[in-house]
N, C-alpha and C positions, 0 to 999 in steps of 0.2 A: 528497447528504447536506446537511442544513441545518447552519448554524454552531452552532446550539444543541445539536443532537444530537451533533455532533462534539466540541464543548466538553464535553458530558456524558461522553462516552467518556474523554476525556483526564482529566477530573476524577475519574472512577471509578478510573483508574489511580493517581492520587495518593491519593485517599481510601482505596482498598483497602490501599495500603501503610501507611497510618496506622491501619488497623483499623476504619475508619468504615463499611465495607460488609460486612455479615455474611451477608445473605440471598443475594446473587448474587455469584459470583466475578467478578473483573475480566474473565476470559476470556469469561464469559457475557454481560457487557455489551458487549464488543467484538464477539463473534460476531453479535449482533443487527444490527450495521451493516456488518460486513465482507463483502467479496465472496468468492465461492468461490475457493479456492486459497491462502488464508492457511494457513500450516502449523500442525499440532498442536504442534510444538516452540515456536512463538511463544506460543500460548495457555498452554502449561505454564510457559513462562518468565515471563510477566506475572503468573501466579498465585503464583509463588515470589518475585517481586521484592520487595525490602525498602525501596525508596525510588526517588526520581527517577533516580538514577544507574543502578540495576539496570534500571529500566524503559527508560531510554535505551539501555542495552546490548541489551535484548530487541528494541527497535525497530530498532536499527542492524543486528543480525543478520538480522532478517526483511527489512529493506530490501535487504541484500546477496543474500539468497535470491531475492527477487522480481525484482531486477535481473538476476541470473544466469538466472532462468527466462525472462524477457523476451528477453534476448540469445540464449539457446539457440533459442527459438521463431523469432526474427527470422532468425537464420542458417540454420536448417533451411528456413524458408519461402523465403528468397532462393535457396537451392540448388535449389528445385523450380519456380521461376517463369520465364516467358519474359522476354525483355528488356523488353518493354512493361510487363508486370506488375511487374517489378523497379523500374522507374521510378515506377510508381504507388505501390508500397510505400514507396520512399524518400521520396516526396513526403508520403505519409500520416504516416510516422514523423517527418519534420521538423515537420509541423503539430502532431503530438501532443507532441513535445518542447517546442515553443513554448507550447502550452496548459499543459503540466506546469509549466514555468518561471513563466509568468504567474500561474497558479493559486497556486503556492507563494509568489510575491511578494505577491499580494493577501492571502493568509491570514496571512502574517507581519505585514503592516500592520494587518489587522483584529484579530488576536488579541493583538498587542503582544509585549512582551519577558518576560513571566512564564514561569517554568519549565513550567507546564502548557501554555502556548501553544506552546512548542517541541515538546512531546510531541504536541500536536494536529496541528501542521503536519507533523511527521515521519510520524505515523500516516496522515494524509490522503495524503501522497506515496506511502507504501507501498500504500495502497488503489488509488491511480492506477496504480502499477506493476503490481499484481496484475490489475487490470481489463484493462490493455493486454496483459499476457501471456495472459490468458484469450482475448482477441480474436484474437491472433496464433495461438494454439494451435487455435482454431476454424477460422481460415483454412487452417492446415496440414492439418487433418482434411479439409476440403473439397478441397484440392489433391491430397491423397493418395488420395481417393476417385474422382478423375476418370480 
């Protein structure tokens, strides 16, 4: 996702709360960029949000949901893999965690300290969590089918 598109999504969150976006709901704007797996509860929450604090609460709740989803998939996958496969998964997860951290650090530096920047960085992290959960769930499907 490009920084401009990501910033536009976060700006849509803020502008929607201010009543500046009437044609498209905040969730419609976010859905255009979001990976599969973001919950309907999140979309409903951002549409009801009345400001940055409410939006932040929506993001925090979705982040917990996606993190739990990722952890559930990881644990289930670990329970089905051979020892060699487990080592590969651990290595891949460590690399992904490093990528996640470094991406967040870069985004924080690029977007700055404005409230919309915090929303953008958090939303991007949620999308990374969701994408990774999707991948692990796909691997779990493959392992279950063998």
